[in-house]
Structure formats: structure tokens, C-alpha cells
C-alpha positions as CSV (number, residue, x, y, z in Angstrom):
1,M,4.0,-21.4,41.9
2,R,3.6,-19.1,45.1
3,W,6.5,-16.6,43.4
4,I,4.5,-16.4,40.2
5,L,1.2,-15.3,41.8
6,G,2.8,-13.2,44.3
7,C,4.1,-11.4,41.8
8,A,1.2,-11.1,39.6
9,V,-0.7,-9.7,42.9
10,T,2.7,-7.1,43.1
11,F,2.2,-6.1,39.5
12,S,-1.4,-5.5,40.2
13,A,-1.1,-3.5,43.0
14,L,1.7,-1.9,42.0
15,A,-0.5,-0.4,38.8
16,T,-3.3,-0.1,40.6
17,V,-1.9,2.4,43.2
18,A,0.4,4.3,40.3
19,A,-2.9,4.6,38.2
20,D,-4.4,6.7,40.8
21,P,-4.8,10.7,39.7
22,H,-3.3,11.3,42.5
23,T,-0.1,9.4,42.7
24,E,3.0,12.0,42.3
25,Q,3.8,12.0,39.0
26,G,7.6,10.8,39.5
27,Q,6.1,8.0,41.1
28,W,4.1,6.8,38.4
29,I,6.5,7.0,36.1
30,S,8.9,5.0,38.4
31,A,6.1,2.3,38.5
32,C,5.9,2.5,34.4
33,K,9.5,1.9,34.2
34,S,8.8,-1.5,36.0
35,L,5.9,-2.3,34.0
36,A,7.4,-2.4,30.8
37,N,11.0,-3.9,32.2
38,F,8.4,-6.8,33.0
39,T,6.7,-6.6,29.9
40,K,3.1,-5.9,31.7
41,R,1.2,-4.5,29.0
42,Q,-2.5,-4.0,30.1
43,S,-0.9,-2.8,33.7
44,L,0.8,-0.3,32.1
45,R,-1.8,1.0,29.9
46,L,-3.6,1.3,33.1
47,V,-1.2,3.5,34.4
48,L,-0.5,5.7,31.6
49,K,-4.6,5.8,30.8
50,G,-4.8,6.9,34.7
51,H,-2.6,9.6,34.7
52,A,-3.6,11.1,30.7
53,A,0.0,10.3,29.6
54,V,-0.7,11.4,25.7
55,D,-1.1,15.0,27.1
56,L,2.4,15.3,28.2
57,A,3.3,15.3,24.2
58,R,3.0,19.1,23.9
59,S,5.7,18.9,27.0
60,V,8.9,17.2,25.9
61,A,10.7,20.2,24.9
62,A,9.5,22.0,28.1
63,P,11.7,24.8,29.5
64,D,11.7,22.9,33.1
65,A,14.2,20.1,32.8
66,A,12.1,17.3,35.3
67,T,8.6,18.4,33.0
68,A,10.6,17.2,29.9
69,E,12.0,14.3,30.7
70,A,9.1,13.0,32.7
71,S,7.1,14.2,29.6
72,R,9.8,12.2,27.3
73,L,9.8,9.1,29.7
74,A,5.8,9.1,29.2
75,M,5.7,9.0,25.4
76,Q,8.1,6.2,25.2
77,F,6.0,4.3,27.7
78,L,3.1,4.8,25.1
79,I,5.1,3.3,22.5
80,K,6.5,0.5,24.5
81,A,2.9,-0.9,26.1
82,A,2.2,-0.4,21.9
83,A,5.1,-2.8,21.1
84,M,4.1,-5.2,23.6
85,K,0.3,-5.7,22.1
86,S,0.2,-9.4,20.2
87,P,0.3,-8.9,16.7
88,K,-3.1,-11.0,16.6
89,E,-4.9,-8.4,17.3
90,S,-5.7,-5.6,15.0
91,W,-5.1,-1.9,15.8
92,T,-8.7,-1.4,14.1
93,S,-10.4,-4.1,16.0
94,T,-12.4,-2.5,18.9
95,E,-12.2,1.3,19.8
96,E,-9.7,1.2,22.5
97,L,-7.4,-0.2,20.8
98,Q,-7.8,3.0,17.8
99,R,-7.7,5.2,20.8
100,E,-4.6,3.5,21.6
101,A,-3.1,4.2,17.7
102,Q,-4.4,7.5,18.2
103,E,-2.0,7.8,21.3
104,V,1.2,6.3,19.9
105,R,0.8,8.5,17.0
106,M,1.1,11.6,18.5
107,A,3.8,9.9,21.1
108,F,5.9,9.3,18.0
109,A,5.2,12.8,16.6
110,A,6.5,14.5,19.9
111,L,9.7,12.3,20.0
112,D,10.5,13.5,16.5
113,N,11.1,17.3,18.3
114,V,14.0,15.6,20.8
115,D,17.6,14.7,21.0
116,E,17.7,11.3,19.3
117,K,18.8,10.1,22.2
118,D,15.2,10.1,23.5
119,R,13.3,8.8,20.3
120,L,12.1,5.5,20.4
121,D,13.7,4.8,16.8
122,E,15.1,1.1,16.6
123,S,13.5,-1.1,13.9
124,T,10.8,-2.7,15.7
125,H,9.8,1.1,16.6
126,R,9.8,1.8,12.8
127,L,7.7,-0.9,11.8
128,L,5.1,-0.3,14.9
129,R,4.9,3.5,13.2
130,L,4.0,1.7,10.1
131,E,1.0,-0.4,11.4
132,I,0.3,2.4,13.4
133,D,-0.2,4.9,10.6
134,L,-1.6,2.2,8.0
135,A,-4.4,1.6,10.8
136,L,-4.9,5.4,10.9
137,G,-5.3,5.5,7.4
138,K,-2.0,7.8,7.0
139,H,-1.1,6.2,3.9
140,Q,1.1,8.8,2.3
141,D,2.7,8.9,5.9
142,V,3.8,5.3,5.4
143,V,5.0,5.6,1.7
144,Q,7.4,8.4,2.6
145,R,8.8,6.7,5.8
146,A,8.9,3.3,4.6
147,T,10.5,4.1,0.9
148,A,13.0,6.3,3.2
149,W,14.0,3.3,5.5
150,L,14.0,1.3,2.6
151,G,16.5,3.2,0.4
152,S,18.6,3.4,3.3
153,A,18.7,-0.2,4.7
154,A,19.1,-1.0,0.9
155,S,22.3,1.3,0.7
156,A,23.7,0.3,4.3
157,A,24.0,4.2,5.0
158,P,22.3,6.6,7.4
159,G,18.7,7.5,6.3
160,P,17.1,10.7,6.9
161,G,16.1,11.5,10.4
162,P,12.2,12.8,11.0
163,N,13.6,16.4,10.8
164,G,15.4,15.7,7.2
165,K,19.0,15.2,9.2
166,P,21.3,12.2,8.8
167,E,20.7,9.5,11.5
168,A,23.3,8.1,13.2
169,R,24.1,4.4,12.2
170,R,22.1,1.9,13.6
171,V,21.6,-2.1,13.4
172,P,20.9,-3.0,9.5
173,L,17.0,-4.3,9.3
174,T,17.0,-8.1,9.2
175,T,15.6,-9.9,5.9
176,A,12.1,-10.6,7.9
177,E,12.2,-6.6,9.0
178,R,12.8,-5.4,5.3
179,D,9.6,-7.7,4.1
180,R,7.4,-6.9,6.3
181,M,8.3,-2.9,5.5
182,R,8.0,-4.1,2.0
183,M,4.2,-5.5,2.9
184,L,3.4,-2.6,5.0
185,A,4.3,-0.2,1.9
186,A,2.4,-2.1,-0.3
187,E,-0.7,-1.8,1.8
188,A,-0.7,2.1,2.0
189,H,0.4,1.8,-1.9
190,L,-2.9,0.0,-2.9
191,A,-5.0,1.9,-0.5
192,L,-3.6,5.1,-2.4
193,G,-4.6,3.3,-5.8
194,K,-1.8,2.5,-6.9
195,P,-2.2,-1.0,-7.5
196,D,1.3,-1.4,-9.7
197,V,3.6,0.0,-7.2
198,A,2.3,-2.3,-4.4
199,A,2.5,-5.0,-6.9
200,R,6.5,-4.4,-7.4
201,L,7.0,-4.5,-3.5
202,V,5.5,-7.8,-3.0
203,A,7.4,-8.9,-6.3
204,E,10.8,-8.3,-3.9
205,L,9.7,-10.4,-1.2
206,R,11.5,-13.7,-0.5
207,A,10.9,-16.7,-2.4
208,E,10.2,-18.5,0.7
209,M,7.0,-15.7,1.4
210,A,5.5,-17.0,-1.5
211,K,2.6,-19.3,-0.3
212,D,2.3,-16.6,3.3
213,S,-1.0,-16.2,3.8
214,A,-1.1,-12.7,4.2
215,V,1.2,-12.2,0.7
216,L,-1.4,-14.3,-0.8
217,D,-4.3,-12.2,0.9
218,I,-2.4,-9.1,-1.0
219,Q,-2.0,-10.2,-4.0
220,S,-5.5,-10.8,-4.4
221,R,-6.5,-7.4,-3.5
222,I,-4.0,-5.9,-5.8
223,A,-4.6,-8.1,-9.0
224,R,-8.5,-7.2,-8.4
225,A,-7.2,-3.2,-8.1
226,W,-5.1,-3.7,-11.2
227,F,-7.2,-5.1,-13.4
228,A,-8.7,-1.7,-14.3
229,T,-5.6,-0.7,-15.9
230,D,-3.5,-3.6,-16.7
231,P,-5.9,-6.4,-17.3
232,A,-3.2,-8.8,-18.0
233,A,-0.8,-8.7,-15.0
234,A,-3.9,-8.7,-13.5
235,V,-4.9,-11.9,-14.7
236,A,-1.3,-13.2,-14.3
237,L,-1.1,-12.6,-10.5
238,L,-4.8,-14.2,-10.2
239,A,-3.2,-17.2,-11.4
240,T,0.1,-16.8,-9.6
241,T,-2.3,-16.6,-6.1
242,W,-4.4,-19.1,-6.5
243,K,-1.8,-21.8,-8.0
244,A,-0.2,-21.1,-4.7
245,T,-2.9,-21.3,-2.6
246,P,-3.3,-24.8,-0.6
247,P,-7.3,-26.5,-1.9
248,E,-7.9,-27.0,1.6
249,D,-7.3,-23.3,2.6
250,P,-11.1,-21.3,3.2
251,Q,-9.8,-18.6,0.4
252,F,-9.1,-21.2,-2.7
253,R,-12.3,-21.1,-4.1
254,Q,-12.7,-17.4,-3.9
255,R,-9.5,-17.0,-5.4
256,L,-9.7,-19.8,-8.1
257,L,-12.9,-17.9,-9.1
258,D,-11.6,-14.3,-9.5
259,W,-9.0,-16.0,-11.7
260,M,-11.6,-17.9,-13.9
261,T,-13.5,-14.6,-13.7
262,Y,-11.4,-11.9,-14.8
263,R,-9.6,-13.6,-17.3
264,I,-12.4,-14.5,-19.3
265,R,-13.9,-11.1,-18.9
266,Y,-10.4,-10.1,-20.4
267,E,-9.9,-12.7,-22.7
268,P,-13.0,-14.0,-23.6
269,A,-12.0,-17.0,-26.0
270,S,-10.2,-18.3,-22.8
271,R,-13.3,-19.4,-21.6
272,D,-13.6,-22.9,-22.6
273,L,-9.8,-23.8,-21.6
274,T,-10.3,-21.7,-18.5
275,L,-13.1,-23.9,-17.5
276,R,-11.0,-27.0,-18.5
277,E,-8.1,-25.8,-16.2
278,A,-10.7,-25.7,-13.0
279,E,-12.8,-28.9,-13.8
280,P,-10.5,-30.9,-11.4
281,H,-11.6,-28.4,-8.5
282,R,-15.2,-28.8,-9.4
283,D,-16.1,-30.7,-6.1
284,L,-15.2,-28.1,-4.2
285,F,-18.2,-25.8,-4.8
286,S,-20.6,-28.7,-4.4
287,R,-19.5,-29.6,-0.9
288,Q,-22.0,-28.8,2.1
289,D,-19.4,-26.3,3.3
290,C,-19.2,-24.2,-0.1
291,P,-21.0,-21.1,0.3
292,A,-23.9,-20.3,-1.8
293,E,-23.0,-17.1,-3.5
294,L,-19.2,-18.9,-4.4
295,R,-21.5,-22.1,-5.5
296,D,-23.7,-20.2,-7.4
297,A,-21.0,-17.9,-9.3
298,F,-19.1,-20.8,-10.3
299,T,-22.0,-22.6,-11.8
300,Q,-22.7,-19.3,-13.6
301,L,-19.5,-19.1,-15.2
302,H,-20.0,-22.5,-16.6
303,T,-23.4,-22.1,-17.8
304,S,-23.6,-18.6,-19.0
305,R,-21.9,-18.1,-22.6
């Protein structure tokens, strides 16, 4: 325990000293290496912010070799620190995380212009880049990159690099990584008003993900957006979604209501059949924990003709 506490104090002290604006570049870069090696995200961020590391993006290809090397390392540390973030935290949840997302996007862009050996371009970094771009509303960039990367993974051949040149052979995406990339691409297509494309990507996910909460969430949003152009497909997807949602899930009532509402809107003659199918779940809408707006909507479907 004393050793652990001693290490914590040591890393904290290292970060505090290294973050001082007067600390020489070589010293704070060296400190970043240690903090990154021990996955000390907050301490690493403290140092990077203390020296406005993102401003070094313009120097990754500087004529002076030492300056260029330090700048490339700074970009790598910005990306590595971002990769340490808990997946439970959204990049849009706080202003601080939004600023960091902007910095990481700039870091990736800066490294696009250097030799491949100096980039961070493994699968985890590619997924991070897509997450960052999605959070910042760069939906077309997400679509372009994810399409290229999924295509190269499917063909087991090197894909195009950031500059259009063939990249070196790399470790293939795992099945889970491919699914994650498809989900990010689906989100981007949905944001671009292409729910049909988003639906196709979700349909390519592993069968065991059919009841994953994130998958059910995006399916619900895809279906609602899809109704205007393909109501039959939208209603079918809504049916699949609510039936895959456990009744105890807080989203069950909303998903059942969505299916009922859109099905009746699409096929008015199906009202009685739709109400009968939903009848076994009527009591869920009379419980005290049911939001008033959902209870009222359920009642309205039964009383309106």
C-alpha cells in the first residue's frame, strides 16, 4: 500500500513539475512518456495543457529534426491520452472533453502528413478517430474513413492511407472492432439523413448483438427517421426493436408505443390487431413509475378512432 501511495504521489509531483510552462521541452516530453506508459490520463492531460501541446501540430514537419520529433511525440500523447478516456464518458458531455476532442482531431490531422511509422494508426486509434469526428459533427469524414477501413478489412488487403497511398499490411480488425466501426458509420449515415444505409450497416452486425442496448437504441432512431421514405421497413424495424427489448428495460414502453403509433399511422386498418398485440403489456402503463406522457399516449391510442 505504501508503494502504491508513493507511486501516486510521485506521478502527481512529476505532472505538476512537468506542467510548469517554464519546464524545458525535452523534460516535459520525457515526463509525458512516463505518464503515458503508466496510463495516467489526468496527469498526462495536465502536462499537455500546461504546454499547449496542440499548438505544436504545425511543427510536425519542421526543418529542425528535434523540433519535428518533439512535435510528433506531442501529437501522439494527445491521442494516447484520449484513448485512455473511460467509454462511459461522452466526448460531448462537458466543454473540457469537447475541447480535448478538437485537439485530438488536430493531432490526427497533423500526423497524416508525416511518415507512417510516426502515426498512431492501429485499430484502436482508428476507432477513436471515428468517435472524435462523430462527436464533432464531421459525419462525412466518418463515412469516408469507415467505408475505406471496413472495405480494406473485408478484402484483407492494405487500404488507402490518409494521403491516398497504399498503407503497410496491418493487424486485421477483430469482429468486435468491425462491429464498433459499423455502428459509428451507421450513426454518421443517420445524421446525414440516410437511415436506409444506416439500417444496412446495423443489419451486418453479429447476430448476438441483436439485443445490445446501443443497437436497439440506434435501430429505434433509424426507424423513426426512415418512416418518411420507407414506412413498411420502418414499422418492421420498430417491431424487431421492441420485441428484442426486455419489458423491464426503461425504454420498453417507448419502443412499444413507437411501433404502435407508426404501424397504425401506416396501416390504419391494423389498429385493432395492434392494440391486441400490445394488450399483455397494458399494466406497464398504469404503474406509478410510468411517465405521464407515455401513459397518456397509450391511452390516446386506445380511445382515438
